[in-house]
Each structure stands twice: as structure tokens, then as C-alpha cells.
SEKOLMAR-847488 format. One record per residue (C-alpha): residue number from 1; z, y, x. Coordinates in steps of 0.1 Angstrom, whole numbers, plus 5000, padded with zeros to 4 digits. Layout:
<sites>
{site NUM; {Z; Y; X}}
...
</sites>
This chain:
<sites>
{site 1; {3686; 5695; 8753}}
{site 2; {3690; 5681; 8718}}
{site 3; {3703; 5649; 8732}}
{site 4; {3730; 5668; 8752}}
{site 5; {3740; 5688; 8722}}
{site 6; {3744; 5657; 8700}}
{site 7; {3764; 5640; 8728}}
{site 8; {3787; 5670; 8731}}
{site 9; {3790; 5671; 8693}}
{site 10; {3801; 5633; 8692}}
{site 11; {3826; 5640; 8720}}
{site 12; {3841; 5669; 8700}}
{site 13; {3843; 5649; 8668}}
{site 14; {3859; 5619; 8686}}
{site 15; {3884; 5643; 8703}}
{site 16; {3893; 5660; 8668}}
{site 17; {3898; 5626; 8652}}
{site 18; {3920; 5616; 8681}}
{site 19; {3940; 5649; 8678}}
{site 20; {3943; 5643; 8640}}
{site 21; {3954; 5607; 8644}}
{site 22; {3981; 5618; 8669}}
{site 23; {3993; 5647; 8647}}
{site 24; {3995; 5623; 8617}}
{site 25; {4015; 5599; 8638}}
{site 26; {4040; 5627; 8649}}
{site 27; {4043; 5640; 8613}}
{site 28; {4051; 5605; 8599}}
{site 29; {4075; 5598; 8629}}
{site 30; {4093; 5630; 8621}}
{site 31; {4096; 5624; 8584}}
{site 32; {4108; 5588; 8588}}
{site 33; {4145; 5598; 8598}}
{site 34; {4146; 5624; 8569}}
{site 35; {4135; 5597; 8546}}
{site 36; {4161; 5574; 8557}}
{site 37; {4187; 5601; 8555}}
{site 38; {4178; 5610; 8519}}
{site 39; {4176; 5574; 8509}}
{site 40; {4212; 5568; 8521}}
{site 41; {4223; 5601; 8503}}
{site 42; {4206; 5589; 8470}}
{site 43; {4226; 5558; 8470}}
{site 44; {4258; 5576; 8466}}
{site 45; {4245; 5603; 8442}}
{site 46; {4253; 5600; 8406}}
{site 47; {4228; 5584; 8383}}
{site 48; {4236; 5602; 8349}}
{site 49; {4220; 5636; 8341}}
{site 50; {4253; 5653; 8332}}
{site 51; {4269; 5645; 8366}}
{site 52; {4238; 5657; 8384}}
{site 53; {4236; 5687; 8364}}
{site 54; {4273; 5696; 8373}}
{site 55; {4265; 5691; 8410}}
{site 56; {4236; 5715; 8407}}
{site 57; {4260; 5741; 8393}}
{site 58; {4290; 5733; 8415}}
{site 59; {4274; 5729; 8449}}
{site 60; {4259; 5764; 8452}}
{site 61; {4291; 5780; 8439}}
{site 62; {4312; 5762; 8464}}
{site 63; {4286; 5770; 8492}}
{site 64; {4285; 5808; 8483}}
{site 65; {4324; 5810; 8480}}
{site 66; {4328; 5792; 8513}}
{site 67; {4305; 5816; 8530}}
{site 68; {4324; 5845; 8514}}
{site 69; {4357; 5831; 8524}}
{site 70; {4346; 5825; 8560}}
{site 71; {4332; 5861; 8563}}
{site 72; {4364; 5875; 8547}}
{site 73; {4386; 5855; 8570}}
{site 74; {4367; 5860; 8600}}
{site 75; {4361; 5898; 8595}}
{site 76; {4385; 5914; 8572}}
{site 77; {4416; 5892; 8574}}
{site 78; {4414; 5890; 8611}}
{site 79; {4407; 5927; 8616}}
{site 80; {4436; 5938; 8593}}
{site 81; {4459; 5914; 8611}}
{site 82; {4449; 5925; 8644}}
{site 83; {4454; 5963; 8635}}
{site 84; {4489; 5955; 8621}}
{site 85; {4499; 5935; 8651}}
{site 86; {4487; 5963; 8674}}
{site 87; {4510; 5988; 8655}}
{site 88; {4540; 5965; 8657}}
{site 89; {4534; 5959; 8694}}
{site 90; {4530; 5996; 8700}}
{site 91; {4563; 6003; 8684}}
{site 92; {4580; 5974; 8706}}
{site 93; {4564; 5988; 8737}}
{site 94; {4579; 6023; 8728}}
{site 95; {4613; 6007; 8724}}
{site 96; {4612; 5991; 8757}}
{site 97; {4601; 6024; 8773}}
{site 98; {4631; 6041; 8759}}
{site 99; {4655; 6013; 8769}}
{site 100; {4642; 6015; 8804}}
{site 101; {4645; 6053; 8804}}
{site 102; {4680; 6054; 8790}}
{site 103; {4700; 6023; 8802}}
{site 104; {4734; 6033; 8791}}
{site 105; {4749; 6016; 8760}}
{site 106; {4754; 6048; 8739}}
{site 107; {4717; 6054; 8742}}
{site 108; {4709; 6018; 8734}}
{site 109; {4729; 6022; 8700}}
{site 110; {4708; 6052; 8692}}
{site 111; {4675; 6033; 8699}}
{site 112; {4687; 6004; 8678}}
{site 113; {4693; 6028; 8648}}
{site 114; {4659; 6046; 8654}}
{site 115; {4641; 6013; 8655}}
{site 116; {4658; 6002; 8622}}
{site 117; {4653; 6035; 8604}}
{site 118; {4620; 6049; 8615}}
{site 119; {4601; 6017; 8626}}
{site 120; {4617; 5991; 8602}}
{site 121; {4625; 5968; 8633}}
{site 122; {4658; 5951; 8635}}
{site 123; {4665; 5948; 8673}}
{site 124; {4693; 5937; 8696}}
{site 125; {4698; 5938; 8734}}
{site 126; {4710; 5906; 8748}}
{site 127; {4721; 5893; 8782}}
{site 128; {4691; 5882; 8804}}
{site 129; {4693; 5844; 8793}}
{site 130; {4662; 5822; 8797}}
{site 131; {4639; 5823; 8769}}
{site 132; {4638; 5793; 8744}}
{site 133; {4610; 5767; 8749}}
{site 134; {4578; 5774; 8729}}
{site 135; {4581; 5760; 8694}}
{site 136; {4556; 5742; 8672}}
{site 137; {4527; 5763; 8662}}
{site 138; {4513; 5764; 8626}}
{site 139; {4479; 5747; 8619}}
{site 140; {4463; 5781; 8608}}
{site 141; {4480; 5803; 8636}}
{site 142; {4460; 5835; 8635}}
{site 143; {4492; 5855; 8635}}
{site 144; {4505; 5838; 8666}}
{site 145; {4474; 5842; 8684}}
{site 146; {4467; 5878; 8675}}
{site 147; {4502; 5890; 8680}}
{site 148; {4506; 5872; 8713}}
{site 149; {4473; 5886; 8726}}
{site 150; {4485; 5922; 8718}}
{site 151; {4521; 5917; 8734}}
{site 152; {4503; 5902; 8766}}
{site 153; {4478; 5932; 8766}}
{site 154; {4503; 5961; 8758}}
{site 155; {4536; 5949; 8774}}
{site 156; {4526; 5923; 8798}}
{site 157; {4561; 5907; 8800}}
{site 158; {4574; 5871; 8793}}
{site 159; {4580; 5868; 8757}}
{site 160; {4589; 5842; 8730}}
{site 161; {4573; 5842; 8695}}
{site 162; {4584; 5824; 8664}}
{site 163; {4565; 5828; 8631}}
{site 164; {4575; 5794; 8616}}
{site 165; {4613; 5796; 8613}}
{site 166; {4615; 5822; 8583}}
{site 167; {4584; 5826; 8562}}
{site 168; {4592; 5864; 8557}}
{site 169; {4605; 5873; 8592}}
{site 170; {4588; 5872; 8627}}
{site 171; {4612; 5869; 8657}}
{site 172; {4601; 5881; 8691}}
{site 173; {4621; 5879; 8724}}
{site 174; {4609; 5898; 8754}}
{site 175; {4624; 5892; 8788}}
{site 176; {4630; 5924; 8807}}
{site 177; {4645; 5929; 8841}}
{site 178; {4680; 5932; 8830}}
{site 179; {4682; 5921; 8795}}
{site 180; {4664; 5903; 8766}}
{site 181; {4650; 5923; 8737}}
{site 182; {4653; 5904; 8704}}
{site 183; {4631; 5918; 8676}}
{site 184; {4631; 5908; 8640}}
{site 185; {4600; 5922; 8620}}
{site 186; {4588; 5916; 8585}}
{site 187; {4558; 5893; 8585}}
{site 188; {4539; 5919; 8563}}
{site 189; {4542; 5944; 8590}}
{site 190; {4521; 5924; 8615}}
{site 191; {4500; 5902; 8591}}
{site 192; {4478; 5907; 8561}}
{site 193; {4501; 5888; 8537}}
{site 194; {4482; 5896; 8505}}
{site 195; {4451; 5875; 8514}}
{site 196; {4463; 5847; 8490}}
{site 197; {4455; 5870; 8461}}
{site 198; {4419; 5870; 8472}}
{site 199; {4419; 5833; 8474}}
{site 200; {4437; 5830; 8440}}
{site 201; {4412; 5852; 8425}}
{site 202; {4383; 5835; 8440}}
{site 203; {4395; 5799; 8429}}
{site 204; {4405; 5812; 8395}}
{site 205; {4371; 5828; 8387}}
{site 206; {4354; 5796; 8400}}
{site 207; {4375; 5775; 8375}}
{site 208; {4367; 5798; 8346}}
{site 209; {4330; 5798; 8355}}
{site 210; {4330; 5760; 8360}}
{site 211; {4345; 5757; 8326}}
{site 212; {4320; 5777; 8309}}
{site 213; {4292; 5757; 8328}}
{site 214; {4305; 5725; 8317}}
{site 215; {4308; 5735; 8281}}
{site 216; {4270; 5748; 8283}}
{site 217; {4259; 5717; 8302}}
{site 218; {4276; 5694; 8276}}
{site 219; {4258; 5712; 8248}}
{site 220; {4225; 5708; 8266}}
{site 221; {4229; 5672; 8275}}
{site 222; {4240; 5661; 8239}}
{site 223; {4205; 5665; 8224}}
{site 224; {4192; 5643; 8252}}
{site 225; {4217; 5615; 8246}}
{site 226; {4210; 5619; 8208}}
{site 227; {4172; 5614; 8216}}
{site 228; {4181; 5584; 8238}}
{site 229; {4202; 5567; 8212}}
{site 230; {4176; 5573; 8184}}
{site 231; {4149; 5557; 8205}}
{site 232; {4172; 5528; 8212}}
{site 233; {4181; 5522; 8177}}
{site 234; {4145; 5525; 8166}}
{site 235; {4137; 5498; 8193}}
{site 236; {4164; 5476; 8179}}
{site 237; {4151; 5480; 8143}}
{site 238; {4180; 5503; 8132}}
{site 239; {4163; 5535; 8122}}
{site 240; {4183; 5567; 8124}}
{site 241; {4172; 5591; 8096}}
{site 242; {4197; 5618; 8105}}
{site 243; {4182; 5624; 8139}}
{site 244; {4169; 5660; 8142}}
{site 245; {4153; 5676; 8175}}
{site 246; {4179; 5701; 8189}}
{site 247; {4187; 5717; 8221}}
{site 248; {4163; 5735; 8245}}
{site 249; {4126; 5740; 8239}}
{site 250; {4117; 5711; 8261}}
{site 251; {4141; 5688; 8245}}
{site 252; {4131; 5697; 8210}}
{site 253; {4094; 5691; 8220}}
{site 254; {4105; 5656; 8232}}
{site 255; {4124; 5650; 8201}}
{site 256; {4096; 5663; 8178}}
{site 257; {4072; 5640; 8197}}
{site 258; {4095; 5609; 8192}}
{site 259; {4098; 5617; 8156}}
{site 260; {4060; 5619; 8150}}
{site 261; {4055; 5588; 8171}}
{site 262; {4081; 5569; 8148}}
{site 263; {4065; 5582; 8116}}
{site 264; {4030; 5570; 8130}}
{site 265; {4044; 5534; 8139}}
{site 266; {4061; 5532; 8105}}
{site 267; {4030; 5543; 8087}}
{site 268; {4007; 5519; 8106}}
{site 269; {4032; 5490; 8096}}
{site 270; {4032; 5501; 8060}}
{site 271; {3993; 5502; 8060}}
{site 272; {3992; 5468; 8076}}
{site 273; {4016; 5453; 8053}}
{site 274; {4001; 5468; 8022}}
{site 275; {3966; 5456; 8033}}
{site 276; {3977; 5421; 8038}}
{site 277; {3998; 5421; 8007}}
{site 278; {3966; 5431; 7987}}
{site 279; {3946; 5404; 8004}}
{site 280; {3974; 5378; 7997}}
{site 281; {3976; 5389; 7960}}
{site 282; {3939; 5383; 7956}}
{site 283; {3939; 5350; 7973}}
{site 284; {3971; 5339; 7954}}
{site 285; {3952; 5347; 7920}}
{site 286; {3923; 5324; 7931}}
{site 287; {3948; 5296; 7942}}
{site 288; {3966; 5300; 7909}}
{site 289; {3933; 5293; 7891}}
{site 290; {3926; 5263; 7913}}
{site 291; {3961; 5249; 7905}}
{site 292; {3956; 5254; 7868}}
{site 293; {3922; 5236; 7868}}
{site 294; {3936; 5209; 7890}}
{site 295; {3966; 5205; 7866}}
{site 296; {3942; 5200; 7836}}
{site 297; {3921; 5174; 7855}}
{site 298; {3930; 5137; 7854}}
{site 299; {3913; 5123; 7883}}
{site 300; {3935; 5108; 7910}}
{site 301; {3914; 5122; 7938}}
{site 302; {3925; 5157; 7928}}
{site 303; {3959; 5150; 7946}}
{site 304; {3943; 5155; 7979}}
{site 305; {3928; 5189; 7967}}
{site 306; {3963; 5198; 7952}}
{site 307; {3977; 5193; 7987}}
{site 308; {3951; 5215; 8003}}
{site 309; {3958; 5242; 7979}}
{site 310; {3996; 5241; 7986}}
{site 311; {3987; 5240; 8024}}
{site 312; {3967; 5271; 8018}}
{site 313; {3994; 5288; 7999}}
{site 314; {4019; 5280; 8027}}
{site 315; {3995; 5294; 8054}}
{site 316; {3992; 5326; 8034}}
{site 317; {4029; 5329; 8032}}
{site 318; {4031; 5324; 8069}}
{site 319; {4004; 5351; 8077}}
{site 320; {4021; 5376; 8053}}
{site 321; {4056; 5371; 8069}}
{site 322; {4041; 5373; 8104}}
{site 323; {4024; 5406; 8094}}
{site 324; {4052; 5421; 8075}}
{site 325; {4077; 5412; 8101}}
{site 326; {4107; 5422; 8079}}
{site 327; {4103; 5457; 8092}}
{site 328; {4114; 5472; 8059}}
{site 329; {4147; 5455; 8058}}
{site 330; {4177; 5475; 8064}}
{site 331; {4204; 5466; 8090}}
{site 332; {4234; 5447; 8077}}
{site 333; {4263; 5422; 8085}}
{site 334; {4253; 5386; 8089}}
{site 335; {4278; 5357; 8090}}
{site 336; {4267; 5333; 8117}}
{site 337; {4291; 5308; 8107}}
{site 338; {4275; 5306; 8072}}
{site 339; {4240; 5304; 8088}}
{site 340; {4251; 5275; 8110}}
{site 341; {4266; 5257; 8080}}
{site 342; {4232; 5261; 8062}}
{site 343; {4215; 5246; 8092}}
{site 344; {4238; 5216; 8092}}
{site 345; {4229; 5209; 8056}}
{site 346; {4192; 5211; 8065}}
{site 347; {4197; 5187; 8093}}
{site 348; {4215; 5162; 8070}}
{site 349; {4186; 5165; 8046}}
{site 350; {4162; 5158; 8075}}
{site 351; {4182; 5130; 8089}}
{site 352; {4183; 5147; 8122}}
{site 353; {4214; 5150; 8146}}
{site 354; {4228; 5185; 8148}}
{site 355; {4257; 5199; 8167}}
{site 356; {4266; 5236; 8166}}
{site 357; {4291; 5257; 8184}}
{site 358; {4301; 5294; 8178}}
{site 359; {4322; 5314; 8202}}
{site 360; {4333; 5349; 8195}}
{site 361; {4330; 5371; 8164}}
{site 362; {4309; 5355; 8137}}
{site 363; {4300; 5389; 8122}}
{site 364; {4269; 5406; 8137}}
{site 365; {4250; 5437; 8127}}
{site 366; {4213; 5427; 8124}}
{site 367; {4186; 5427; 8097}}
{site 368; {4201; 5396; 8079}}
{site 369; {4169; 5380; 8063}}
{site 370; {4148; 5386; 8094}}
{site 371; {4174; 5373; 8119}}
{site 372; {4180; 5342; 8097}}
{site 373; {4143; 5336; 8097}}
{site 374; {4143; 5338; 8135}}
{site 375; {4169; 5313; 8140}}
{site 376; {4157; 5290; 8111}}
{site 377; {4121; 5290; 8128}}
{site 378; {4136; 5280; 8161}}
{site 379; {4159; 5254; 8148}}
{site 380; {4131; 5242; 8122}}
{site 381; {4108; 5234; 8151}}
{site 382; {4135; 5216; 8169}}
{site 383; {4142; 5196; 8137}}
{site 384; {4105; 5187; 8133}}
{site 385; {4098; 5174; 8168}}
{site 386; {4132; 5160; 8179}}
{site 387; {4158; 5134; 8169}}
{site 388; {4189; 5155; 8180}}
{site 389; {4195; 5193; 8182}}
{site 390; {4224; 5212; 8200}}
{site 391; {4230; 5248; 8192}}
{site 392; {4255; 5271; 8211}}
{site 393; {4261; 5307; 8200}}
{site 394; {4281; 5333; 8221}}
{site 395; {4289; 5367; 8207}}
{site 396; {4307; 5393; 8228}}
{site 397; {4305; 5422; 8251}}
{site 398; {4277; 5438; 8231}}
{site 399; {4253; 5409; 8231}}
{site 400; {4245; 5377; 8212}}
{site 401; {4232; 5346; 8230}}
{site 402; {4219; 5316; 8209}}
{site 403; {4208; 5284; 8229}}
{site 404; {4189; 5257; 8210}}
{site 405; {4183; 5224; 8229}}
{site 406; {4167; 5193; 8217}}
{site 407; {4155; 5159; 8230}}
{site 408; {4120; 5161; 8219}}
{site 409; {4087; 5160; 8237}}
{site 410; {4091; 5196; 8250}}
{site 411; {4064; 5221; 8260}}
{site 412; {4046; 5222; 8294}}
{site 413; {4058; 5252; 8316}}
{site 414; {4023; 5266; 8320}}
{site 415; {4019; 5268; 8282}}
{site 416; {4052; 5282; 8271}}
{site 417; {4039; 5318; 8268}}
{site 418; {4009; 5306; 8249}}
{site 419; {4030; 5292; 8220}}
{site 420; {4042; 5328; 8212}}
{site 421; {4005; 5339; 8205}}
{site 422; {3997; 5338; 8168}}
{site 423; {3979; 5308; 8154}}
{site 424; {3984; 5286; 8187}}
{site 425; {3995; 5251; 8183}}
{site 426; {3996; 5228; 8214}}
{site 427; {3979; 5193; 8211}}
{site 428; {4001; 5177; 8238}}
{site 429; {4033; 5191; 8226}}
{site 430; {4031; 5190; 8189}}
{site 431; {4018; 5167; 8163}}
{site 432; {3987; 5183; 8145}}
{site 433; {3994; 5162; 8115}}
{site 434; {4025; 5182; 8108}}
{site 435; {4021; 5211; 8085}}
{site 436; {4024; 5246; 8099}}
{site 437; {4004; 5277; 8108}}
{site 438; {4013; 5281; 8145}}
{site 439; {4031; 5314; 8136}}
{site 440; {4067; 5301; 8138}}
{site 441; {4077; 5311; 8174}}
{site 442; {4054; 5342; 8171}}
{site 443; {4074; 5354; 8141}}
{site 444; {4106; 5345; 8159}}
{site 445; {4098; 5365; 8192}}
{site 446; {4085; 5394; 8171}}
{site 447; {4119; 5396; 8152}}
{site 448; {4139; 5392; 8184}}
{site 449; {4120; 5420; 8200}}
{site 450; {4123; 5442; 8170}}
{site 451; {4161; 5439; 8175}}
{site 452; {4159; 5449; 8211}}
{site 453; {4161; 5413; 8224}}
{site 454; {4137; 5384; 8234}}
{site 455; {4131; 5346; 8230}}
{site 456; {4128; 5325; 8261}}
{site 457; {4118; 5289; 8265}}
{site 458; {4131; 5266; 8294}}
{site 459; {4138; 5229; 8302}}
{site 460; {4166; 5214; 8283}}
{site 461; {4192; 5192; 8299}}
{site 462; {4188; 5169; 8270}}
{site 463; {4153; 5161; 8280}}
{site 464; {4134; 5183; 8257}}
{site 465; {4130; 5221; 8251}}
{site 466; {4154; 5248; 8255}}
{site 467; {4152; 5280; 8235}}
{site 468; {4173; 5309; 8244}}
{site 469; {4176; 5339; 8219}}
{site 470; {4192; 5371; 8233}}
{site 471; {4198; 5403; 8213}}
{site 472; {4221; 5433; 8215}}
{site 473; {4248; 5431; 8189}}
</sites>
């Protein structure tokens, strides 16, 4: 008995799993077309928050007014037009009945006078000529359709209708047995002609509401744009002290969080710099005593110790520069042409071939000392390990691109990211006998990224290393 129950339970569980699997497949298959549809729609949707907010405001307004306009046109306008057309057709039917009852010409003159005075219809009785061919119908022919249906229903005689010839007059011709009745009626007698006032009010109020919405949306979007600009400026090393959180509560909270985050980062940088400055000061004091003791000594072997002390001082300067990162420097204008001239002079002193080319505006807005150190570190490495160096700088369209190529030994491709790590020097690529701390490229990339850019290594067409510096400017 227990075995049968277990078998039934297993069958039920397998059936339930199969049902769930089929239901899931059906659900996924049903959602796939919708996902494709929304994916196609999202491609054409605007990407900016201001445009999307306008769509959120405009789309419901247009939809609501379209529904209201449709209901008005379908119900009110058509009903009023139908009632007016019924009244005009009823008057025409009465005139036709009088003409048939009193066929003499004197009675016709009285009928024409009564129609004009009492019914506001201008009529004439003409010979039984054939009716004109049907004329063109307007695109929105609610009057033609409604008035034609009423004439057919109440009079049921051949007729010709013209609502296009004169915008204020409707002409009707009805073929009777012995004559043709020609009627001229005002359009307002058979048609709800004041509907455009409703449309005008609807469109006018929509424009007013839309203008108010645009003004409010612009005020709400502006704090978000200011927050984005402040974050971008801080990422490029250009602090914006005038930024204050504004706008809605959520935007104010985001702005306040950004300000606190910026203060924490600046405080951490200041603490790190202060700590390393203190360490450097203490070590410099010891090194100064060493140099004084060495200066007072006369042994020739002390030259080696003096060189070691100088190397230690150079290393300390490099460590401090790396930790400091020139973060406290204010942005300013740097003359690229003057920097290139300085590099040419250094190449001449090092007896190294150097060619430099500058395209675009030589003035850039950066932290001058830090950026000069960035370029000097990159070019200095090329001077140290190559015989010839080529530099190209291009400034325009909001960016600065500096390319430095050399004919030196280069750096293996799998080790190019390692050289940006602090204190890393490559045995195969660089001569260990050369002085250095392994911080040159680390400092260069740190400065570039603090400006919102980067430093990239690649193969040079000259046979050595190619360094590309990209920063927004």
C-alpha cells in the first residue's frame, strides 16, 4: 500500500514539474515579442532626462485630449450637426410640400418670400434641368454625410449637395417632377460651426500647461546637471567650491552625499600627504646629518656612501611626489609650446634625438606643475632608454592627445600594466643600473587620471615603445 502511494506521489510530482516547465516556456515565449518591441522602441527614445521628463508630461496630456476630442466629435458635434440638419431638411420638405400644393407662379413668389423671411432660406424654382455631377467631397465630410442622409430619409428625391464652393453657404438642389428647387442656406443653420472654439481652447490651454511644465521641469533638471558637472570637475581635478545641493529632496540628498564624499576623499589625501611629509622630514634630517659627517671626512671611499645618500634622497622625493600627487595644486593655463621647448633643451643636454610637433591651441587648462611632471616623466623615460624620441601633441574638440614614441628596447606586451604599479621596474626592459624608484609611470598615470584621462602603452612604429596620453582639455 505504501509503495503504491509513493508511486502515485512520484507520478504527481513529475506531472507537476512538466506542467511548470510548459507554463514557463509559454510565459517566456509570450514575453519575447514584447521584449523585442520595447527594445526597438528604446532605440528611438531620447537618452537625456529632460527629454524623457517632457515625454512623461506631454504623452498623457495628448492622450487625454485626444480621447476628449474624439468623444466630443463623436457625440456632441455629430449630434448637434444632425439636429440642425434635421431642422433644415424639415423646412425644405415643407417648402416642397407647399410648391406641390400651390403650383401657380403667384403662390411660388409668396413661398419664396416666406422661406427667406421666416426660414432664412434663399430658394428659387428653376426648370427641370439635369442635376450637376457630384463634386469633390472634403476630407472631413460630416456635414455632407449627415445632411445627405436626412434629405434621403425625409424627402427621398434626387438631390445635389455642395458644401465646398462657399465656406459660409450650403447649396442644395432637389429634382422634383416639373422643376428643380435650388436652396441656399447658411452653413451655421445645418452645421455646428463653433466647434473650432472648443479646439482652440483645448490647444491653447495645452500650450499654456506645457509651458508651465517645461519651466518647472527645467528648474528640477538644473540641480541634477549641476551635480553631474561638479562630479565631472572633481574627477578631472578641478574642484567646484561653489556647488551647493539644490532641487527636490532626493536631488539634495544625492548632492549632500557627493559633497561629503568629496570632503572625505580630500581629507584622506591631506592625511596621507601630511603623514608622508612628516616621515620625509624626519628622514631628511638624518640624511642631512649623514651628508655633514661625510663632508667633514677625508676618506676617498666616502664618495660611494655620499652617492648612496643622494640616491636615498632622490627616492624619498619620488615617494613623496607619488603620494602627494599634486592634488593641492589649483587648475591653471599651461603653455604646451614652452613645455616642448624645455624638453628640447633637455634632449640637447642628454645628447638624444628629439622631434616635437604641436597641432592646435597651445594653451590648455590643467594643473600646470602636475601635468608638466606627467609629460616630463614619460619623455624622461624615453630619453633614458632610447637614442631618438618623437613627440606629437594634438589639442582640439575638447581633448588633448600626446603621443611619445622611441626606438628603445620597449616593454613586453604582457608587462605593460605592471609598469604602472608603484616600485615596479622590469629587468628585461630597463637597465637596473640606472637610477630610479619605479614610480615614474605610476605618477604619470595617477596625474592623467586625476585630470579625467589616462596613459596607454603600445608598440611604436619606430621599433620601441609608444605612449599615448589622453586628457580632456
